DRENDO-1510 file (C-alpha; in Angstrom, 1 decimal, always signed):
<recs>
REC; n; res; u; v; w
REC; 1; MET; +7.6; -19.8; -63.6 .
REC; 2; THR; +5.4; -18.8; -66.6 .
REC; 3; SER; +5.3; -20.6; -69.9 .
REC; 4; SER; +7.3; -17.7; -71.3 .
REC; 5; GLY; +10.4; -18.6; -69.1 .
REC; 6; SER; +9.8; -15.6; -66.9 .
REC; 7; THR; +9.0; -15.2; -63.2 .
REC; 8; LEU; +7.1; -12.5; -61.4 .
REC; 9; VAL; +9.3; -11.5; -58.3 .
REC; 10; GLY; +7.9; -9.3; -55.7 .
REC; 11; VAL; +10.4; -7.4; -53.8 .
REC; 12; TYR; +9.9; -5.5; -50.5 .
REC; 13; GLY; +13.2; -4.3; -49.3 .
REC; 14; THR; +16.7; -3.7; -50.5 .
REC; 15; LEU; +15.8; -4.8; -53.9 .
REC; 16; LYS; +13.3; -2.0; -54.4 .
REC; 17; ARG; +14.0; +1.0; -56.5 .
REC; 18; GLY; +16.3; +3.4; -54.8 .
REC; 19; HIS; +17.7; +0.9; -52.4 .
REC; 20; ALA; +21.1; -0.7; -52.1 .
REC; 21; ASN; +20.5; -3.8; -54.3 .
REC; 22; HIS; +18.3; -2.7; -56.9 .
REC; 23; GLY; +20.7; -1.7; -59.5 .
REC; 24; ALA; +22.7; -5.1; -59.1 .
REC; 25; PHE; +19.6; -7.2; -59.7 .
REC; 26; LEU; +16.5; -5.5; -61.2 .
REC; 27; ALA; +17.4; -2.2; -62.9 .
REC; 28; ALA; +17.3; -3.9; -66.3 .
REC; 29; PHE; +13.7; -5.1; -65.9 .
REC; 30; PRO; +10.5; -3.0; -66.1 .
REC; 31; LEU; +8.5; -2.6; -63.1 .
REC; 32; VAL; +5.3; -4.6; -63.7 .
REC; 33; ARG; +3.3; -3.0; -60.6 .
REC; 34; ALA; +3.9; -1.7; -57.1 .
REC; 35; GLY; +1.6; -1.8; -54.2 .
REC; 36; ALA; +0.1; -4.2; -51.6 .
REC; 37; ILE; -0.5; -7.8; -52.2 .
REC; 38; ARG; -2.3; -9.9; -49.5 .
REC; 39; ILE; -0.5; -13.1; -48.4 .
REC; 40; ARG; -0.1; -15.4; -45.5 .
REC; 41; PHE; +3.1; -13.7; -44.4 .
REC; 42; ARG; +4.0; -10.8; -42.4 .
REC; 43; LEU; +6.7; -8.3; -42.8 .
REC; 44; PHE; +9.1; -7.2; -40.2 .
REC; 45; GLY; +12.1; -4.9; -40.2 .
REC; 46; ASN; +14.7; -2.7; -38.8 .
REC; 47; GLU; +16.4; +0.3; -40.3 .
REC; 48; GLU; +18.9; -1.8; -42.3 .
REC; 49; TYR; +16.6; -4.5; -43.9 .
REC; 50; PRO; +13.3; -6.3; -43.7 .
REC; 51; MET; +12.2; -10.0; -43.4 .
REC; 52; LEU; +9.1; -11.7; -44.5 .
REC; 53; VAL; +8.0; -14.5; -42.3 .
REC; 54; ALA; +5.1; -17.0; -42.3 .
REC; 55; ALA; +1.8; -16.0; -40.6 .
REC; 56; ARG; -1.5; -17.8; -40.0 .
REC; 57; GLU; -3.4; -14.7; -41.1 .
REC; 58; VAL; -3.4; -13.0; -44.5 .
REC; 59; ASN; -1.7; -9.6; -44.3 .
REC; 60; PRO; -0.6; -6.8; -46.8 .
REC; 61; VAL; +2.9; -6.5; -47.9 .
REC; 62; VAL; +3.8; -3.7; -50.1 .
REC; 63; VAL; +6.1; -5.1; -52.9 .
REC; 64; GLU; +7.4; -4.1; -56.3 .
REC; 65; THR; +6.8; -6.7; -59.0 .
REC; 66; TYR; +9.2; -7.4; -61.8 .
REC; 67; ARG; +9.1; -10.0; -64.5 .
REC; 68; VAL; +12.6; -11.4; -64.6 .
REC; 69; ASP; +14.4; -14.2; -66.5 .
REC; 70; ALA; +15.6; -17.5; -65.1 .
REC; 71; ALA; +19.2; -16.2; -64.8 .
REC; 72; THR; +18.1; -13.4; -62.5 .
REC; 73; VAL; +16.1; -15.9; -60.4 .
REC; 74; SER; +19.1; -17.8; -60.0 .
REC; 75; ALA; +21.2; -14.9; -59.0 .
REC; 76; LEU; +18.5; -13.6; -56.6 .
REC; 77; ASP; +18.3; -17.2; -55.2 .
REC; 78; ALA; +22.1; -17.1; -54.4 .
REC; 79; PHE; +22.1; -13.5; -53.1 .
REC; 80; GLU; +19.1; -14.0; -50.7 .
REC; 81; GLY; +20.1; -17.6; -49.9 .
REC; 82; GLN; +23.4; -16.2; -48.2 .
REC; 83; PHE; +21.2; -14.5; -45.5 .
REC; 84; GLY; +18.9; -17.5; -45.0 .
REC; 85; TYR; +16.0; -16.4; -47.3 .
REC; 86; ARG; +14.4; -18.8; -49.7 .
REC; 87; ARG; +12.1; -18.3; -52.6 .
REC; 88; VAL; +8.5; -19.3; -52.4 .
REC; 89; GLU; +5.7; -18.8; -54.8 .
REC; 90; VAL; +2.5; -17.4; -53.5 .
REC; 91; VAL; -0.8; -16.4; -55.2 .
REC; 92; PRO; -1.8; -13.2; -53.6 .
REC; 93; GLU; -5.4; -13.0; -52.4 .
REC; 94; GLY; -7.7; -12.0; -55.2 .
REC; 95; GLU; -5.2; -12.7; -58.1 .
REC; 96; THR; -4.4; -15.8; -60.2 .
REC; 97; GLU; -0.8; -15.5; -61.2 .
REC; 98; PRO; +1.9; -16.6; -58.5 .
REC; 99; VAL; +4.5; -14.2; -57.5 .
REC; 100; ALA; +7.7; -15.4; -56.0 .
REC; 101; VAL; +8.9; -13.7; -52.8 .
REC; 102; TYR; +11.9; -14.3; -50.5 .
REC; 103; ILE; +10.9; -15.4; -47.1 .
REC; 104; HIS; +13.0; -15.9; -43.8 .
REC; 105; PRO; +12.3; -18.9; -41.7 .
REC; 106; GLY; +11.9; -16.4; -38.7 .
REC; 107; PRO; +11.0; -15.5; -36.1 .
REC; 108; PRO; +12.4; -12.2; -36.6 .
REC; 109; PRO; +15.5; -11.3; -34.3 .
REC; 110; PRO; +15.4; -8.7; -31.5 .
REC; 111; GLY; +15.1; -5.1; -32.8 .
REC; 112; PHE; +12.9; -6.2; -35.7 .
REC; 113; VAL; +9.2; -4.7; -35.5 .
REC; 114; PRO; +6.2; -5.2; -37.7 .
REC; 115; ALA; +6.4; -3.0; -40.7 .
REC; 116; SER; +3.4; -0.6; -40.4 .
REC; 117; GLY; +0.9; -1.4; -43.2 .
REC; 118; GLY; +3.2; -4.1; -44.6 .
REC; 119; GLU; +5.7; -1.4; -46.0 .
REC; 120; TRP; +9.3; -1.4; -45.1 .
REC; 121; ASN; +10.8; +2.2; -45.2 .
REC; 122; GLY; +14.4; +1.5; -44.1 .
REC; 123; GLU; +17.0; +3.8; -45.1 .
REC; 124; PRO; +19.3; +2.8; -47.9 .
REC; 125; ALA; +22.3; +4.2; -46.3 .
REC; 126; ALA; +21.8; +2.3; -43.1 .
REC; 127; PHE; +21.8; -0.9; -45.0 .
REC; 128; ALA; +25.0; +0.0; -46.9 .
REC; 129; GLY; +26.7; +0.8; -43.5 .
REC; 130; ALA; +25.4; -2.6; -42.2 .
REC; 131; LEU; +26.7; -4.5; -45.2 .
REC; 132; ALA; +30.1; -2.8; -44.7 .
REC; 133; ARG; +30.4; -4.0; -41.3 .
REC; 134; VAL; +29.7; -7.5; -42.1 .
REC; 135; ARG; +32.1; -7.4; -44.9 .
REC; 136; ASN; +34.7; -6.0; -42.5 .
REC; 137; ARG; +34.0; -8.6; -40.0 .
REC; 138; ASP; +34.5; -11.4; -42.4 .
REC; 139; ARG; +38.1; -10.1; -43.2 .
</recs>
C-alpha cells in the first residue's frame, strides 16, 4: 500500500481487460501499465484460468497493473480467496515500487502447463463456462 492509500495490483488472468472478471473489479480504474514483470513466481494455466506459483528462479509474468483503492483490494482478496489464492506484494526485478499479485500455494493441478513467455491466453468464454459448471454443481 502506498502513502496515498492506493495499491498497485498486477493481474494476469480473468481480471485482465476483455476477460470475465475485469468489469466487476477493475473497469473503473485506469491501466497504469501492461507488460512483463520479473518475479520469483511462475505462471501456469489451462484454457479456463491461470495460477501463479512460487519458483526458485525469476521468471517473466505478463500483467496489467492498476492502482486501486482499499475497498477494491478487499473485494479482490475475497474473490481470489474463495479459490485458494492469496495476495502478496512483490518488487519486480529492476523496479522499486511493490506490486500486489495473487498467488496459489500450488503445485498446479493436472492439465495446467507453464504459460509460454509468462502470458496466459485462455479464452474468456471457456472460463465463463467453467464458472457456470461450478455454480450449477454447488446447487
